[in-house]
C-alpha positions as a LaTeX table, in Angstrom:
\begin{tabular}{lrrr}
\hline
Residue & $x$ (\AA) & $y$ (\AA) & $z$ (\AA) \\
\hline
Met1 & $-26.88$ & $-41.52$ & $-0.36$ \\
Thr2 & $-23.96$ & $-40.29$ & 1.72 \\
Gln3 & $-21.48$ & $-38.56$ & $-0.53$ \\
Gly4 & $-18.14$ & $-40.23$ & $-1.11$ \\
Gln5 & $-19.12$ & $-43.85$ & $-0.39$ \\
Lys6 & $-16.88$ & $-46.63$ & $-1.65$ \\
Ile7 & $-19.09$ & $-48.96$ & $-3.69$ \\
Ala8 & $-17.88$ & $-52.27$ & $-5.09$ \\
Ile9 & $-19.61$ & $-53.74$ & $-8.14$ \\
Leu10 & $-19.05$ & $-57.50$ & $-8.29$ \\
His11 & $-19.71$ & $-59.79$ & $-11.25$ \\
Tyr12 & $-18.08$ & $-62.61$ & $-13.20$ \\
Ala13 & $-17.23$ & $-60.24$ & $-16.05$ \\
Gly14 & $-17.01$ & $-56.49$ & $-16.43$ \\
Pro15 & $-16.97$ & $-53.92$ & $-19.18$ \\
Pro16 & $-16.25$ & $-53.77$ & $-21.97$ \\
Gly17 & $-18.70$ & $-56.49$ & $-22.87$ \\
Leu18 & $-21.67$ & $-57.17$ & $-25.09$ \\
Gly19 & $-23.91$ & $-58.56$ & $-22.36$ \\
Gly20 & $-26.63$ & $-56.56$ & $-20.69$ \\
Val21 & $-25.11$ & $-57.03$ & $-17.24$ \\
Glu22 & $-21.71$ & $-55.73$ & $-18.34$ \\
Val23 & $-23.34$ & $-52.70$ & $-19.97$ \\
Thr24 & $-25.32$ & $-52.07$ & $-16.78$ \\
Ile25 & $-22.16$ & $-52.29$ & $-14.68$ \\
Asp26 & $-20.43$ & $-49.76$ & $-16.91$ \\
His27 & $-23.26$ & $-47.25$ & $-16.58$ \\
His28 & $-23.69$ & $-47.80$ & $-12.84$ \\
Ala29 & $-20.00$ & $-47.17$ & $-12.29$ \\
Arg30 & $-19.99$ & $-44.00$ & $-14.38$ \\
Leu31 & $-23.12$ & $-42.64$ & $-12.68$ \\
Leu32 & $-21.75$ & $-43.35$ & $-9.22$ \\
Ala33 & $-18.47$ & $-41.66$ & $-10.06$ \\
Ala34 & $-20.29$ & $-38.63$ & $-11.49$ \\
Ala35 & $-22.28$ & $-38.38$ & $-8.25$ \\
Gly36 & $-19.08$ & $-38.13$ & $-6.20$ \\
His37 & $-18.74$ & $-41.73$ & $-5.07$ \\
His38 & $-15.87$ & $-44.14$ & $-5.47$ \\
Pro39 & $-16.91$ & $-47.19$ & $-7.50$ \\
Arg40 & $-14.68$ & $-50.24$ & $-7.68$ \\
Ile41 & $-15.47$ & $-52.85$ & $-10.32$ \\
Val42 & $-14.49$ & $-56.31$ & $-9.07$ \\
Val43 & $-14.63$ & $-58.94$ & $-11.84$ \\
Gly44 & $-13.05$ & $-62.07$ & $-13.22$ \\
Thr45 & $-12.52$ & $-60.63$ & $-16.69$ \\
Gly46 & $-12.67$ & $-57.12$ & $-18.10$ \\
Ala47 & $-10.49$ & $-54.12$ & $-18.75$ \\
Val48 & $-9.50$ & $-50.88$ & $-17.09$ \\
Gly49 & $-11.60$ & $-48.07$ & $-18.53$ \\
Ser50 & $-12.27$ & $-44.67$ & $-16.99$ \\
Ser51 & $-9.65$ & $-43.27$ & $-14.64$ \\
Glu52 & $-12.52$ & $-42.37$ & $-12.29$ \\
Val53 & $-13.41$ & $-46.03$ & $-11.74$ \\
Glu54 & $-11.10$ & $-48.46$ & $-9.95$ \\
Val55 & $-11.03$ & $-51.94$ & $-11.49$ \\
Val56 & $-9.92$ & $-55.16$ & $-9.78$ \\
Ile57 & $-9.61$ & $-58.15$ & $-12.12$ \\
Asn58 & $-9.00$ & $-61.61$ & $-10.70$ \\
Pro59 & $-9.74$ & $-64.80$ & $-12.68$ \\
Leu60 & $-10.95$ & $-66.43$ & $-9.45$ \\
Phe61 & $-14.09$ & $-64.25$ & $-9.71$ \\
Gly62 & $-14.89$ & $-65.34$ & $-13.27$ \\
Ser63 & $-17.04$ & $-68.11$ & $-14.71$ \\
Arg64 & $-14.45$ & $-69.64$ & $-17.03$ \\
Gly65 & $-10.94$ & $-71.03$ & $-16.83$ \\
Val66 & $-9.55$ & $-74.54$ & $-16.37$ \\
Glu67 & $-9.89$ & $-74.68$ & $-12.59$ \\
Ile68 & $-13.36$ & $-73.14$ & $-12.38$ \\
Glu69 & $-14.70$ & $-75.23$ & $-15.25$ \\
Gln70 & $-13.33$ & $-78.42$ & $-13.70$ \\
Val71 & $-15.04$ & $-77.59$ & $-10.39$ \\
Asn72 & $-18.26$ & $-76.63$ & $-12.19$ \\
His73 & $-18.25$ & $-80.00$ & $-13.95$ \\
Gln74 & $-17.84$ & $-81.82$ & $-10.62$ \\
Leu75 & $-20.58$ & $-79.75$ & $-8.98$ \\
Ala76 & $-22.93$ & $-80.42$ & $-11.89$ \\
Ala77 & $-22.51$ & $-84.11$ & $-11.10$ \\
Gly78 & $-23.29$ & $-83.45$ & $-7.43$ \\
Glu79 & $-19.68$ & $-83.75$ & $-6.19$ \\
Val80 & $-18.31$ & $-81.25$ & $-3.65$ \\
Ser81 & $-14.66$ & $-82.10$ & $-4.26$ \\
Gln82 & $-11.38$ & $-81.10$ & $-2.64$ \\
Ala83 & $-10.78$ & $-79.02$ & $-5.73$ \\
Tyr84 & $-13.93$ & $-77.05$ & $-4.90$ \\
Val85 & $-12.81$ & $-76.56$ & $-1.29$ \\
Ala86 & $-9.37$ & $-75.35$ & $-2.40$ \\
Leu87 & $-10.93$ & $-72.99$ & $-4.93$ \\
Tyr88 & $-13.33$ & $-71.68$ & $-2.29$ \\
Glu89 & $-10.51$ & $-70.95$ & 0.19 \\
Arg90 & $-8.42$ & $-69.11$ & $-2.38$ \\
Thr91 & $-11.46$ & $-67.17$ & $-3.58$ \\
Leu92 & $-12.39$ & $-66.24$ & 0.00 \\
Ala93 & $-9.01$ & $-64.64$ & 0.64 \\
Ala94 & $-8.93$ & $-62.87$ & $-2.73$ \\
Leu95 & $-12.47$ & $-61.58$ & $-2.40$ \\
Ala96 & $-11.90$ & $-60.27$ & 1.12 \\
Ser97 & $-8.95$ & $-58.28$ & $-0.20$ \\
Ala98 & $-10.83$ & $-57.00$ & $-3.26$ \\
Leu99 & $-13.82$ & $-55.79$ & $-1.21$ \\
Gln100 & $-11.81$ & $-54.34$ & 1.66 \\
Gly101 & $-12.91$ & $-50.86$ & 2.72 \\
Cys102 & $-16.11$ & $-50.79$ & 0.64 \\
Asp103 & $-19.26$ & $-49.38$ & 2.24 \\
Val104 & $-21.60$ & $-51.15$ & $-0.18$ \\
Val105 & $-21.14$ & $-54.23$ & $-2.36$ \\
Leu106 & $-23.40$ & $-54.24$ & $-5.40$ \\
Val107 & $-23.31$ & $-57.79$ & $-6.73$ \\
His108 & $-24.79$ & $-59.04$ & $-10.00$ \\
Asn109 & $-26.16$ & $-62.59$ & $-10.33$ \\
Val110 & $-23.72$ & $-64.26$ & $-7.90$ \\
Leu111 & $-26.50$ & $-64.89$ & $-5.36$ \\
Thr112 & $-28.82$ & $-66.67$ & $-7.81$ \\
Leu113 & $-26.63$ & $-68.13$ & $-10.59$ \\
His114 & $-24.26$ & $-71.12$ & $-10.41$ \\
Lys115 & $-21.49$ & $-69.97$ & $-12.75$ \\
Asn116 & $-18.96$ & $-69.89$ & $-9.89$ \\
Leu117 & $-20.34$ & $-71.42$ & $-6.69$ \\
Ala118 & $-17.00$ & $-71.03$ & $-4.92$ \\
Leu119 & $-17.43$ & $-67.28$ & $-5.40$ \\
Thr120 & $-21.03$ & $-67.45$ & $-4.15$ \\
Ala121 & $-19.98$ & $-69.37$ & $-1.03$ \\
Ala122 & $-17.04$ & $-67.03$ & $-0.36$ \\
Leu123 & $-19.30$ & $-63.99$ & $-0.63$ \\
His124 & $-21.81$ & $-65.63$ & 1.72 \\
Gln125 & $-19.12$ & $-66.27$ & 4.30 \\
Leu126 & $-17.79$ & $-62.70$ & 4.13 \\
His127 & $-21.31$ & $-61.31$ & 4.38 \\
Asn128 & $-22.22$ & $-63.45$ & 7.40 \\
Ser129 & $-19.00$ & $-62.54$ & 9.16 \\
Gly130 & $-19.72$ & $-58.83$ & 8.73 \\
Val131 & $-16.33$ & $-57.96$ & 7.26 \\
Ile132 & $-17.68$ & $-56.44$ & 4.04 \\
Gly133 & $-20.07$ & $-53.59$ & 3.38 \\
Arg134 & $-23.83$ & $-53.75$ & 2.98 \\
Leu135 & $-24.83$ & $-56.17$ & 0.26 \\
Val136 & $-27.16$ & $-55.14$ & $-2.60$ \\
Ala137 & $-27.93$ & $-58.11$ & $-4.85$ \\
Trp138 & $-28.91$ & $-57.38$ & $-8.46$ \\
Cys139 & $-30.52$ & $-60.66$ & $-9.58$ \\
His140 & $-31.00$ & $-61.04$ & $-13.32$ \\
Asp141 & $-31.09$ & $-64.84$ & $-13.72$ \\
Phe142 & $-32.27$ & $-67.59$ & $-11.38$ \\
Ala143 & $-30.61$ & $-70.99$ & $-11.81$ \\
Trp144 & $-33.18$ & $-72.84$ & $-9.68$ \\
Gln145 & $-35.99$ & $-71.65$ & $-11.97$ \\
Asp146 & $-34.29$ & $-72.38$ & $-15.30$ \\
Pro147 & $-35.05$ & $-75.83$ & $-16.78$ \\
Leu148 & $-31.66$ & $-75.79$ & $-18.53$ \\
Tyr149 & $-29.81$ & $-75.37$ & $-15.23$ \\
Ile150 & $-31.86$ & $-77.41$ & $-12.75$ \\
Pro151 & $-30.21$ & $-80.75$ & $-13.74$ \\
Glu152 & $-26.87$ & $-79.22$ & $-12.66$ \\
Leu153 & $-28.19$ & $-78.30$ & $-9.19$ \\
His154 & $-28.50$ & $-80.52$ & $-6.12$ \\
Pro155 & $-29.88$ & $-80.28$ & $-2.58$ \\
Gly156 & $-27.50$ & $-78.95$ & 0.04 \\
Thr157 & $-24.52$ & $-76.62$ & 0.12 \\
Pro158 & $-23.41$ & $-74.80$ & $-1.98$ \\
Trp159 & $-26.38$ & $-75.12$ & $-4.37$ \\
Asp160 & $-28.98$ & $-74.10$ & $-1.76$ \\
Leu161 & $-27.28$ & $-70.69$ & $-1.43$ \\
Leu162 & $-28.91$ & $-69.85$ & $-4.76$ \\
Arg163 & $-32.45$ & $-70.34$ & $-3.45$ \\
Gln164 & $-32.16$ & $-69.01$ & 0.09 \\
Ala165 & $-32.77$ & $-65.43$ & 1.17 \\
Trp166 & $-29.56$ & $-64.13$ & 2.72 \\
Asp167 & $-30.07$ & $-62.15$ & 5.91 \\
Gly168 & $-29.64$ & $-58.40$ & 5.60 \\
Val169 & $-29.36$ & $-58.36$ & 1.81 \\
Arg170 & $-31.31$ & $-55.87$ & $-0.29$ \\
Tyr171 & $-32.50$ & $-57.72$ & $-3.38$ \\
Val172 & $-33.00$ & $-55.95$ & $-6.71$ \\
Val173 & $-34.50$ & $-57.13$ & $-10.00$ \\
Val174 & $-35.06$ & $-55.45$ & $-13.35$ \\
Ser175 & $-38.83$ & $-55.90$ & $-13.73$ \\
His176 & $-41.98$ & $-56.66$ & $-11.76$ \\
Asp177 & $-42.21$ & $-60.03$ & $-13.46$ \\
Arg178 & $-38.73$ & $-60.91$ & $-12.22$ \\
Arg179 & $-39.65$ & $-59.66$ & $-8.76$ \\
Gln180 & $-42.47$ & $-62.18$ & $-8.45$ \\
Gln181 & $-40.22$ & $-64.97$ & $-9.70$ \\
Leu182 & $-37.51$ & $-64.12$ & $-7.17$ \\
Ala183 & $-40.04$ & $-63.75$ & $-4.35$ \\
Asp184 & $-41.37$ & $-67.23$ & $-5.15$ \\
Leu185 & $-37.86$ & $-68.67$ & $-5.25$ \\
Leu186 & $-36.67$ & $-67.13$ & $-1.98$ \\
Gly187 & $-40.00$ & $-67.31$ & $-0.15$ \\
Ile188 & $-40.08$ & $-63.62$ & 0.70 \\
Pro189 & $-42.73$ & $-60.93$ & 0.10 \\
Pro190 & $-42.33$ & $-59.16$ & $-3.27$ \\
Ala191 & $-42.33$ & $-55.83$ & $-1.41$ \\
Gln192 & $-38.91$ & $-56.73$ & $-0.03$ \\
Ile193 & $-37.46$ & $-56.73$ & $-3.54$ \\
Ala194 & $-36.73$ & $-53.46$ & $-5.32$ \\
Val195 & $-37.38$ & $-53.05$ & $-9.04$ \\
Val196 & $-34.69$ & $-51.06$ & $-10.83$ \\
Pro197 & $-34.89$ & $-51.25$ & $-14.64$ \\
Pro198 & $-31.92$ & $-50.98$ & $-16.97$ \\
Gly199 & $-31.71$ & $-47.85$ & $-19.05$ \\
Val200 & $-30.75$ & $-46.39$ & $-22.37$ \\
Asp201 & $-27.86$ & $-44.05$ & $-23.03$ \\
Leu202 & $-29.85$ & $-41.49$ & $-25.01$ \\
Pro203 & $-26.90$ & $-39.36$ & $-26.22$ \\
Ala204 & $-25.02$ & $-42.46$ & $-27.38$ \\
Phe205 & $-28.11$ & $-44.09$ & $-28.91$ \\
Phe206 & $-28.85$ & $-41.02$ & $-31.02$ \\
Lys207 & $-25.17$ & $-40.07$ & $-31.38$ \\
Leu208 & $-26.01$ & $-36.61$ & $-30.15$ \\
Glu209 & $-23.59$ & $-33.77$ & $-30.69$ \\
Pro210 & $-22.01$ & $-32.30$ & $-27.52$ \\
Asp211 & $-23.73$ & $-28.98$ & $-28.22$ \\
Thr212 & $-27.09$ & $-30.75$ & $-28.51$ \\
Gln213 & $-26.52$ & $-32.51$ & $-25.20$ \\
Leu214 & $-25.72$ & $-29.19$ & $-23.55$ \\
Leu215 & $-28.85$ & $-27.63$ & $-25.05$ \\
Ile216 & $-30.97$ & $-30.48$ & $-23.66$ \\
Gln217 & $-29.52$ & $-30.02$ & $-20.19$ \\
Gln218 & $-29.79$ & $-26.23$ & $-20.15$ \\
His219 & $-33.43$ & $-26.18$ & $-21.25$ \\
Asn220 & $-34.67$ & $-29.51$ & $-19.84$ \\
Leu221 & $-35.98$ & $-30.51$ & $-23.25$ \\
Leu222 & $-36.50$ & $-34.16$ & $-22.34$ \\
Ala223 & $-39.29$ & $-33.17$ & $-19.94$ \\
Ala224 & $-41.36$ & $-31.63$ & $-22.74$ \\
Glu225 & $-44.84$ & $-32.98$ & $-23.43$ \\
Pro226 & $-44.64$ & $-32.77$ & $-26.40$ \\
Leu227 & $-41.31$ & $-31.55$ & $-27.81$ \\
Leu228 & $-42.09$ & $-29.87$ & $-31.13$ \\
Leu229 & $-39.71$ & $-28.68$ & $-33.81$ \\
Leu230 & $-40.11$ & $-25.72$ & $-36.18$ \\
Pro231 & $-37.11$ & $-25.56$ & $-38.55$ \\
Ala232 & $-37.51$ & $-22.15$ & $-40.16$ \\
Arg233 & $-36.10$ & $-18.67$ & $-40.36$ \\
Ile234 & $-38.06$ & $-16.02$ & $-38.51$ \\
Thr235 & $-39.97$ & $-14.48$ & $-41.39$ \\
Arg236 & $-43.67$ & $-13.69$ & $-41.69$ \\
Arg237 & $-44.52$ & $-16.29$ & $-44.30$ \\
Lys238 & $-43.44$ & $-19.00$ & $-41.85$ \\
Asn239 & $-46.46$ & $-18.04$ & $-39.70$ \\
Ile240 & $-44.55$ & $-18.54$ & $-36.46$ \\
Glu241 & $-47.16$ & $-16.55$ & $-34.55$ \\
Gln242 & $-49.67$ & $-19.33$ & $-35.11$ \\
Ala243 & $-47.17$ & $-21.93$ & $-33.86$ \\
Ile244 & $-46.64$ & $-19.92$ & $-30.68$ \\
Ala245 & $-50.38$ & $-19.61$ & $-30.17$ \\
Ile246 & $-50.79$ & $-23.37$ & $-30.65$ \\
Val247 & $-48.11$ & $-24.07$ & $-28.06$ \\
Gly248 & $-49.82$ & $-21.72$ & $-25.63$ \\
Ala249 & $-53.10$ & $-23.55$ & $-26.22$ \\
Leu250 & $-51.40$ & $-26.92$ & $-25.63$ \\
Gly251 & $-50.25$ & $-25.59$ & $-22.29$ \\
Arg252 & $-53.80$ & $-24.58$ & $-21.38$ \\
Leu253 & $-54.89$ & $-28.13$ & $-22.19$ \\
Gly254 & $-52.65$ & $-29.34$ & $-19.37$ \\
Leu255 & $-49.62$ & $-30.38$ & $-21.39$ \\
Asn256 & $-46.05$ & $-29.22$ & $-20.96$ \\
Pro257 & $-45.08$ & $-28.35$ & $-24.55$ \\
Arg258 & $-41.78$ & $-27.01$ & $-25.82$ \\
Leu259 & $-41.24$ & $-25.61$ & $-29.29$ \\
Val260 & $-37.71$ & $-25.30$ & $-30.69$ \\
Ile261 & $-37.47$ & $-22.70$ & $-33.47$ \\
Thr262 & $-34.17$ & $-23.25$ & $-35.21$ \\
Gly263 & $-33.78$ & $-20.19$ & $-37.44$ \\
Ser264 & $-32.74$ & $-16.61$ & $-36.85$ \\
Pro265 & $-34.51$ & $-13.50$ & $-38.20$ \\
Gly266 & $-34.23$ & $-13.42$ & $-41.98$ \\
Pro267 & $-31.44$ & $-11.08$ & $-43.12$ \\
His268 & $-33.06$ & $-9.80$ & $-46.32$ \\
Asn269 & $-36.16$ & $-8.03$ & $-45.01$ \\
Pro270 & $-35.76$ & $-5.06$ & $-42.62$ \\
Thr271 & $-39.24$ & $-5.72$ & $-41.20$ \\
Asn272 & $-38.15$ & $-9.04$ & $-39.69$ \\
Ala273 & $-36.86$ & $-7.31$ & $-36.55$ \\
Ala274 & $-40.34$ & $-5.89$ & $-35.97$ \\
Tyr275 & $-41.81$ & $-9.33$ & $-36.61$ \\
Leu276 & $-39.53$ & $-10.85$ & $-33.98$ \\
Ala277 & $-40.70$ & $-8.24$ & $-31.48$ \\
Glu278 & $-44.31$ & $-9.19$ & $-32.25$ \\
Leu279 & $-43.50$ & $-12.86$ & $-31.70$ \\
Gln280 & $-41.85$ & $-12.16$ & $-28.37$ \\
Ala281 & $-44.87$ & $-10.15$ & $-27.24$ \\
Leu282 & $-47.18$ & $-12.96$ & $-28.35$ \\
Gln283 & $-44.99$ & $-15.41$ & $-26.48$ \\
Gln284 & $-45.75$ & $-13.52$ & $-23.27$ \\
His285 & $-49.44$ & $-13.01$ & $-24.03$ \\
Ser286 & $-50.14$ & $-16.61$ & $-25.07$ \\
Gly287 & $-48.78$ & $-18.14$ & $-21.88$ \\
Ala288 & $-45.97$ & $-19.82$ & $-23.78$ \\
Thr289 & $-43.20$ & $-17.76$ & $-22.18$ \\
Glu290 & $-41.07$ & $-20.70$ & $-21.09$ \\
Ala291 & $-42.29$ & $-23.03$ & $-23.81$ \\
Ile292 & $-40.65$ & $-21.34$ & $-26.81$ \\
Leu293 & $-36.94$ & $-21.79$ & $-27.46$ \\
Phe294 & $-35.46$ & $-19.53$ & $-30.13$ \\
Leu295 & $-32.13$ & $-21.13$ & $-30.92$ \\
Phe296 & $-30.65$ & $-17.94$ & $-32.32$ \\
Ala297 & $-30.99$ & $-16.39$ & $-28.84$ \\
Ser298 & $-29.92$ & $-19.46$ & $-26.84$ \\
Tyr299 & $-27.26$ & $-21.07$ & $-29.01$ \\
Thr300 & $-24.65$ & $-18.32$ & $-29.16$ \\
Asp301 & $-20.88$ & $-17.82$ & $-29.13$ \\
Glu302 & $-18.91$ & $-16.11$ & $-26.36$ \\
Gln303 & $-19.83$ & $-12.70$ & $-27.76$ \\
Gly304 & $-23.53$ & $-13.56$ & $-27.73$ \\
His305 & $-23.78$ & $-13.88$ & $-31.51$ \\
Pro306 & $-26.00$ & $-16.65$ & $-32.93$ \\
Arg307 & $-24.08$ & $-19.76$ & $-33.89$ \\
Pro308 & $-24.98$ & $-21.62$ & $-37.06$ \\
Val309 & $-27.07$ & $-24.73$ & $-36.44$ \\
Ser310 & $-25.20$ & $-27.59$ & $-38.07$ \\
Asp311 & $-26.77$ & $-30.39$ & $-40.07$ \\
Ala312 & $-25.73$ & $-32.74$ & $-37.27$ \\
Met313 & $-27.59$ & $-30.70$ & $-34.65$ \\
Met314 & $-30.64$ & $-30.49$ & $-36.90$ \\
Ala315 & $-30.60$ & $-34.28$ & $-37.24$ \\
Asp316 & $-30.36$ & $-34.52$ & $-33.43$ \\
Leu317 & $-33.40$ & $-32.29$ & $-32.99$ \\
Tyr318 & $-35.44$ & $-34.35$ & $-35.45$ \\
His319 & $-34.55$ & $-37.54$ & $-33.57$ \\
Leu320 & $-35.52$ & $-35.98$ & $-30.25$ \\
Ala321 & $-38.70$ & $-34.24$ & $-31.37$ \\
Asp322 & $-42.19$ & $-35.65$ & $-30.85$ \\
Gly323 & $-43.49$ & $-33.85$ & $-33.87$ \\
Leu324 & $-42.90$ & $-31.28$ & $-36.58$ \\
Leu325 & $-45.01$ & $-28.13$ & $-36.25$ \\
Phe326 & $-44.86$ & $-26.32$ & $-39.59$ \\
Pro327 & $-47.56$ & $-23.68$ & $-40.11$ \\
Ser328 & $-46.19$ & $-21.87$ & $-43.19$ \\
Arg329 & $-48.70$ & $-19.88$ & $-45.20$ \\
Ala330 & $-46.68$ & $-20.34$ & $-48.39$ \\
Glu331 & $-43.88$ & $-22.66$ & $-49.47$ \\
Gly332 & $-42.41$ & $-23.75$ & $-52.76$ \\
Phe333 & $-41.67$ & $-27.21$ & $-51.40$ \\
Gly334 & $-41.06$ & $-27.53$ & $-47.63$ \\
Ile335 & $-37.95$ & $-29.60$ & $-46.95$ \\
Pro336 & $-38.81$ & $-30.12$ & $-43.24$ \\
Ile337 & $-41.75$ & $-32.27$ & $-44.34$ \\
Ile338 & $-39.50$ & $-34.85$ & $-45.99$ \\
Glu339 & $-36.96$ & $-34.63$ & $-43.14$ \\
Ala340 & $-39.74$ & $-35.40$ & $-40.68$ \\
Gly341 & $-40.88$ & $-38.23$ & $-42.92$ \\
Leu342 & $-37.38$ & $-39.69$ & $-42.91$ \\
Thr343 & $-37.14$ & $-39.64$ & $-39.11$ \\
Gly344 & $-40.69$ & $-40.92$ & $-38.70$ \\
Ile345 & $-42.06$ & $-38.20$ & $-36.42$ \\
Pro346 & $-45.65$ & $-36.93$ & $-36.64$ \\
Ile347 & $-46.21$ & $-33.98$ & $-38.96$ \\
Phe348 & $-48.56$ & $-31.12$ & $-37.98$ \\
Cys349 & $-48.59$ & $-28.65$ & $-40.83$ \\
Ser350 & $-50.60$ & $-26.09$ & $-42.69$ \\
Asp351 & $-53.08$ & $-27.17$ & $-45.31$ \\
Ile352 & $-51.26$ & $-26.00$ & $-48.42$ \\
Ala353 & $-50.67$ & $-27.79$ & $-51.71$ \\
Pro354 & $-46.88$ & $-28.36$ & $-51.51$ \\
Phe355 & $-47.26$ & $-30.18$ & $-48.18$ \\
His356 & $-49.97$ & $-32.45$ & $-49.55$ \\
Glu357 & $-47.67$ & $-33.27$ & $-52.45$ \\
Thr358 & $-44.95$ & $-34.62$ & $-50.13$ \\
Ala359 & $-46.74$ & $-35.71$ & $-46.93$ \\
Gly360 & $-49.94$ & $-37.01$ & $-48.47$ \\
Ala361 & $-52.11$ & $-38.69$ & $-45.85$ \\
Ala362 & $-49.25$ & $-38.84$ & $-43.31$ \\
Ala363 & $-49.77$ & $-35.34$ & $-41.90$ \\
Leu364 & $-52.35$ & $-33.65$ & $-39.70$ \\
Tyr365 & $-53.33$ & $-30.54$ & $-41.67$ \\
Phe366 & $-54.77$ & $-27.31$ & $-40.32$ \\
Asp367 & $-55.82$ & $-23.90$ & $-41.63$ \\
Pro368 & $-52.81$ & $-21.55$ & $-41.40$ \\
Tyr369 & $-55.26$ & $-18.74$ & $-40.59$ \\
Gly370 & $-57.29$ & $-20.81$ & $-38.14$ \\
Asp371 & $-57.81$ & $-20.42$ & $-34.40$ \\
Ala372 & $-55.05$ & $-22.02$ & $-32.33$ \\
Thr373 & $-57.23$ & $-23.71$ & $-29.71$ \\
Pro374 & $-59.04$ & $-26.26$ & $-31.92$ \\
Ile375 & $-55.77$ & $-26.96$ & $-33.74$ \\
Ala376 & $-54.05$ & $-27.63$ & $-30.41$ \\
Glu377 & $-56.92$ & $-29.92$ & $-29.40$ \\
Arg378 & $-56.49$ & $-31.95$ & $-32.58$ \\
Ile379 & $-52.73$ & $-32.19$ & $-32.08$ \\
Ala380 & $-53.16$ & $-33.25$ & $-28.45$ \\
Ala381 & $-55.74$ & $-35.87$ & $-29.42$ \\
Ala382 & $-53.47$ & $-37.25$ & $-32.15$ \\
Leu383 & $-50.54$ & $-37.54$ & $-29.74$ \\
His384 & $-52.62$ & $-39.12$ & $-26.99$ \\
Ala385 & $-53.92$ & $-41.70$ & $-29.46$ \\
Asp386 & $-50.39$ & $-42.53$ & $-30.59$ \\
Thr387 & $-49.09$ & $-45.26$ & $-28.27$ \\
Arg388 & $-45.63$ & $-44.85$ & $-29.75$ \\
Tyr389 & $-45.55$ & $-41.25$ & $-28.54$ \\
Ser390 & $-46.64$ & $-42.31$ & $-25.05$ \\
Leu391 & $-43.89$ & $-44.91$ & $-24.88$ \\
Arg392 & $-41.32$ & $-42.53$ & $-26.32$ \\
Arg393 & $-42.10$ & $-39.91$ & $-23.69$ \\
Arg394 & $-42.09$ & $-42.49$ & $-20.88$ \\
Val395 & $-38.69$ & $-43.78$ & $-21.98$ \\
Arg396 & $-37.34$ & $-40.25$ & $-22.21$ \\
Leu397 & $-38.53$ & $-39.42$ & $-18.67$ \\
Ala398 & $-38.02$ & $-42.71$ & $-16.86$ \\
Tyr399 & $-35.58$ & $-44.95$ & $-18.72$ \\
Thr400 & $-32.49$ & $-42.89$ & $-19.40$ \\
Trp401 & $-29.60$ & $-43.89$ & $-17.18$ \\
Glu402 & $-29.63$ & $-40.47$ & $-15.51$ \\
Ala403 & $-33.34$ & $-40.79$ & $-14.65$ \\
Ile404 & $-32.86$ & $-44.32$ & $-13.34$ \\
Tyr405 & $-30.02$ & $-43.18$ & $-11.11$ \\
Gln406 & $-32.02$ & $-40.30$ & $-9.65$ \\
His407 & $-35.30$ & $-42.20$ & $-9.22$ \\
His408 & $-34.04$ & $-45.65$ & $-8.22$ \\
Ile409 & $-30.34$ & $-46.15$ & $-7.59$ \\
Ala410 & $-29.55$ & $-43.22$ & $-5.30$ \\
Pro411 & $-32.62$ & $-43.86$ & $-3.05$ \\
Leu412 & $-31.78$ & $-47.57$ & $-3.00$ \\
Phe413 & $-28.28$ & $-47.02$ & $-1.64$ \\
Ala414 & $-29.63$ & $-44.47$ & 0.81 \\
Gly415 & $-31.99$ & $-47.11$ & 2.18 \\
Ala416 & $-35.08$ & $-45.16$ & 1.12 \\
Val417 & $-36.52$ & $-47.99$ & $-1.03$ \\
\hline
\end{tabular}
């Protein structure tokens, strides 16, 4: 997409709002602004939010209000009244002004829903006359296919605008099922309709700390397959060398694993520095060079000193992780086991009595002195058999708003899809 385009986003209502369309509009506008474009939200109701997003609010573009509701009542009875004509003419002038100078008009539902047919007709006229930018129609709901709405629709103008394919418009729906429905309604091939799903705001959903978000971006943690967590200080009894070997073996199985080790070298044993050196050498030898993230080396202050990992960041990492990898040779209890149980992630841990006491049958146990390759094979098999893990990873890769923008929205506006 050409940088710096002016992109209008048109709907009956804008953010803030509880509806899925309003949430989508909010994210689209923010993503477009972050990419260097100039979004303009054009709505009947809403509020001014970010200073980076222009907002035009005009009740003529809404779905409620005395005048619009009166016209809607007349149209539902099949009457194209003078009140409708007057509303259409006022809306036409207001909409032309609101969309002036925009390169693209991204419009939600107005082409297929009857909540304000004067707005639909005005947009159709402006589009046909070529005085507004290229039209991209996000179609969520289809009045002509909804049994609740069909009694309010009638043959002819303006109702037929909701079931006709407009020339030169790029249609978009949120799922393949919706694509087939819209193709049937408009009588066009499904291939002419793009599928762009809505997304999830992962940092907001998990309430991620700013430092966690930065860590994710710097180390591309969301691309891990799987993302494993080892919450432990770097001491020999934690058996971190086996965890590194397991991660290396997962890589050789064709996966793209990442292991986040949260602790720093233990301060009470002078041999821990030598142990860290052994781990770093093993990291190179095992093929897990890029797959191991020692937080004490990556999460530092301006002087390069390790920063303490807060409880909030630890909670973030548990929510993001695909599994706990905890190979300790000896523990008195093992708090990470119950933390993993609380967050519901798979537990891959050493076969020692304290872990059986807390995890019971919920963990995959392995010999803390065992060979890494068969352990990795068991872990990989367990993850592949877990449909929740497959969905979790797919959502993380394909359904965040950032991923949707990169994979769908930017190519759509560039005309590549």
